[in-house]
Backbone bond lengths (Angstrom), bond angles and torsions (degrees), N, CA, C in turn:
res aa  C-N    CA-C-N  psi(-1)  N-CA   C-N-CA  omega(-1)  CA-C   N-CA-C  phi
1 M - - - 1.452 - - 1.525 111.05 -
2 V 1.318 117.32 -33.90 1.460 121.45 -179.85 1.519 110.23 -63.50
3 V 1.334 116.97 -42.55 1.465 121.06 -178.98 1.524 110.40 -67.16
4 V 1.313 117.66 -39.72 1.464 120.90 179.21 1.527 110.81 -63.97
5 D 1.313 116.72 -40.96 1.470 120.05 177.21 1.522 110.94 -62.84
6 R 1.335 116.17 -40.62 1.466 120.30 177.16 1.519 111.12 -63.06
7 M 1.325 116.51 -43.19 1.468 120.87 178.63 1.528 110.49 -61.47
8 F 1.317 115.94 -43.23 1.463 120.62 -179.05 1.526 111.13 -60.20
9 K 1.323 117.07 -44.35 1.463 120.70 178.97 1.519 111.21 -62.94
10 R 1.333 116.44 -42.77 1.466 119.94 -179.78 1.523 111.91 -66.92
11 V 1.326 116.73 -41.33 1.464 119.73 179.06 1.528 109.90 -63.72
12 L 1.319 117.43 -42.48 1.467 119.81 177.08 1.522 111.45 -59.06
13 T 1.315 116.63 -39.98 1.459 120.34 -178.68 1.522 111.56 -71.94
14 F 1.333 116.81 -54.97 1.459 120.65 -172.07 1.525 113.01 -77.26
15 A 1.318 118.93 -24.62 1.461 120.54 176.80 1.522 111.10 -98.03
16 G 1.316 116.83 -32.71 1.461 120.01 -176.76 1.517 113.46 -69.57
17 A 1.311 117.29 -35.70 1.469 120.34 -177.76 1.533 112.28 -62.96
18 P 1.346 119.90 -51.79 1.460 117.93 179.03 1.533 113.46 -66.18
19 V 1.323 117.08 -36.15 1.469 119.31 179.32 1.528 110.61 -66.79
20 A 1.332 116.82 -42.01 1.470 119.97 177.48 1.522 110.67 -63.22
21 L 1.321 117.00 -41.17 1.457 120.05 177.77 1.520 110.81 -63.85
22 G 1.322 116.83 -39.06 1.459 120.06 176.69 1.520 112.21 -62.59
23 M 1.316 117.02 -38.28 1.467 120.23 178.65 1.526 111.34 -71.12
24 V 1.318 116.97 -33.16 1.468 120.81 177.25 1.528 110.56 -69.31
25 L 1.320 116.82 -32.38 1.460 119.94 -177.11 1.534 113.17 -72.12
26 F 1.339 118.34 -23.53 1.469 119.62 176.96 1.530 111.64 -55.74
27 P 1.344 119.45 -55.63 1.468 118.75 178.83 1.524 113.13 -66.99
28 V 1.326 118.02 -27.06 1.468 119.82 177.51 1.526 109.75 -65.01
29 F 1.331 116.97 -46.03 1.460 120.07 177.53 1.530 110.96 -62.55
30 W 1.328 117.23 -40.26 1.456 120.56 177.75 1.534 110.12 -62.01
31 Y 1.324 116.99 -46.00 1.460 121.98 -179.48 1.532 110.73 -60.27
32 L 1.313 116.04 -45.17 1.463 118.85 179.90 1.523 111.97 -63.35
33 K 1.314 117.42 -37.46 1.469 121.62 -177.08 1.527 111.47 -77.92
34 V 1.323 117.90 -47.71 1.462 121.47 -171.84 1.528 112.05 -86.15
35 V 1.306 117.38 -48.94 1.458 120.38 -174.19 1.527 111.73 -83.80
36 Q 1.321 116.63 -47.73 1.463 120.27 -177.62 1.528 112.65 -84.92
37 K 1.324 117.30 -7.97 1.470 123.70 179.90 1.536 112.09 54.96
38 L 1.313 115.18 36.25 1.455 121.16 178.71 1.522 108.34 -86.08
39 E 1.310 116.14 126.83 1.467 120.57 179.57 1.533 108.79 -94.82
40 Y 1.299 115.64 127.44 1.455 121.52 175.94 1.518 107.17 -145.17
41 P 1.322 116.43 152.33 1.470 118.44 -179.69 1.529 111.46 -67.15
42 L 1.292 115.15 147.14 1.461 120.99 -177.71 1.532 111.94 -65.22
43 W 1.319 116.92 -26.65 1.448 118.98 -179.10 1.533 111.71 -64.00
44 V 1.333 117.17 -25.23 1.467 120.19 177.83 1.530 109.57 -62.03
45 V 1.322 116.51 -42.30 1.470 121.07 178.38 1.526 110.00 -65.33
46 Y 1.324 116.71 -45.05 1.463 120.52 -178.85 1.526 111.92 -61.84
47 V 1.330 115.92 -46.04 1.466 119.88 -178.31 1.534 110.55 -65.92
48 T 1.323 116.20 -41.63 1.465 119.89 179.42 1.521 111.03 -63.13
49 Q 1.314 117.01 -45.50 1.457 120.40 -179.62 1.527 111.49 -67.14
50 A 1.324 116.90 -40.26 1.471 119.83 177.82 1.529 110.34 -62.63
51 A 1.329 116.94 -39.51 1.464 120.13 178.71 1.525 111.03 -65.89
52 M 1.318 117.33 -40.82 1.463 120.01 -178.54 1.528 111.49 -68.88
53 F 1.324 117.10 -48.76 1.459 119.20 -178.10 1.526 111.28 -74.11
54 G 1.321 117.64 -31.32 1.463 120.65 171.90 1.515 111.17 -65.22
55 G 1.325 115.88 -37.59 1.461 120.03 175.28 1.516 111.51 -62.77
56 G 1.319 116.40 -33.10 1.462 120.06 175.64 1.520 111.68 -64.57
57 L 1.326 116.81 -40.41 1.467 119.82 177.53 1.524 111.23 -65.53
58 L 1.316 116.05 -41.90 1.469 119.26 176.07 1.525 110.80 -65.24
59 G 1.328 116.71 -33.05 1.459 120.87 178.51 1.518 112.70 -65.41
60 I 1.321 116.74 -33.96 1.463 120.20 176.46 1.528 109.31 -62.76
61 T 1.323 115.60 -48.69 1.462 120.05 -179.73 1.518 111.50 -62.68
62 Y 1.331 116.05 -46.93 1.460 119.21 -179.06 1.528 110.95 -65.65
63 G 1.310 117.49 -37.25 1.458 120.53 179.39 1.514 112.62 -61.27
64 I 1.317 116.48 -37.34 1.460 120.42 179.88 1.529 110.99 -76.30
65 L 1.334 116.05 -45.54 1.465 119.40 -175.87 1.526 113.10 -74.83
66 S 1.319 118.16 -20.92 1.470 119.89 -178.34 1.527 112.69 -93.52
67 T 1.318 116.54 6.82 1.462 121.27 177.66 1.525 109.51 -88.65
68 S 1.304 116.18 140.54 1.462 120.07 174.05 1.524 108.25 -69.22
69 W 1.312 116.88 121.72 1.456 121.21 -178.91 1.518 111.89 -84.62
70 D 1.317 116.46 -0.11 1.468 121.94 176.22 1.530 107.83 -92.12
71 P 1.328 118.64 117.61 1.463 120.50 -176.87 1.531 113.96 -61.63
72 R 1.323 117.14 -22.81 1.462 120.33 -177.90 1.525 113.05 -86.22
73 R 1.323 117.81 -12.70 1.459 121.32 -175.56 1.520 109.97 -116.96
74 E 1.322 116.39 125.92 1.468 121.73 -176.56 1.526 112.18 -71.22
75 G 1.313 117.78 -45.32 1.459 120.80 -177.78 1.512 110.96 96.06
76 S 1.322 115.45 174.17 1.462 120.38 -177.34 1.527 111.28 -88.06
77 A 1.322 115.69 171.81 1.470 120.41 -176.98 1.523 112.13 -66.21
78 L 1.321 117.08 -46.59 1.460 119.94 -179.82 1.522 112.68 -87.73
79 G 1.314 117.07 -23.93 1.454 120.57 175.03 1.509 115.57 78.26
80 W 1.323 118.15 22.54 1.460 120.48 -178.28 1.530 111.30 -64.64
81 Q 1.321 117.36 -42.92 1.468 120.95 179.29 1.530 110.45 -64.92
82 E 1.318 117.12 -38.18 1.464 120.93 179.36 1.527 110.44 -67.36
83 L 1.331 116.75 -38.38 1.460 120.41 178.07 1.527 109.82 -62.00
84 K 1.332 116.41 -44.52 1.466 119.88 179.73 1.531 111.54 -64.81
85 A 1.318 117.90 -27.98 1.462 120.88 177.99 1.535 111.61 -82.64
86 N 1.325 117.82 -37.67 1.465 121.15 -173.70 1.523 113.65 -82.93
87 L 1.312 118.36 -30.95 1.465 121.26 -177.13 1.527 112.09 -62.50
88 P 1.329 120.68 -46.26 1.472 119.04 177.04 1.531 113.20 -61.68
89 I 1.320 117.15 -33.58 1.473 120.04 177.39 1.519 109.71 -62.97
90 L 1.321 116.58 -46.43 1.462 121.18 -179.41 1.523 110.87 -64.95
91 L 1.317 117.59 -44.33 1.460 120.80 -178.69 1.523 111.78 -67.66
92 S 1.315 118.49 -35.58 1.464 120.55 179.05 1.528 110.29 -68.86
93 K 1.312 117.94 -34.88 1.467 120.44 177.35 1.524 110.59 -67.57
94 N 1.329 117.63 -36.64 1.464 120.50 177.50 1.528 110.68 -66.15
95 K 1.335 117.19 -38.47 1.469 120.47 178.35 1.525 110.61 -65.85
96 E 1.316 116.90 -39.90 1.462 120.88 179.24 1.529 110.78 -63.97
97 E 1.318 117.48 -39.24 1.466 120.97 -179.26 1.518 111.94 -70.16
98 Q 1.330 117.92 -30.64 1.451 121.55 -178.65 1.518 111.79 -75.12
99 Q 1.320 118.28 -24.27 1.468 120.54 -177.57 1.481 112.43 -84.24
């Protein structure tokens, strides 16, 4: 349960930040277009939103893989060492299932 709680906090942080920024950018684009009468191509909005919400999906994955899976060890703030430890475990399990 401790590890799941840690994963949940990390996923909220690493996925929530880009998604929240993407939601904040919707009214910003509207304000620039309607109030400031700034003309910009629509693809700018699409690419920005895709990057933000895509970043949220990557944040879910990173949040899970960067968590210390050892209940006794908290892990680091960014979780880079945990990611390097957990990724080979996940990839080796996928190789075992494919054989």
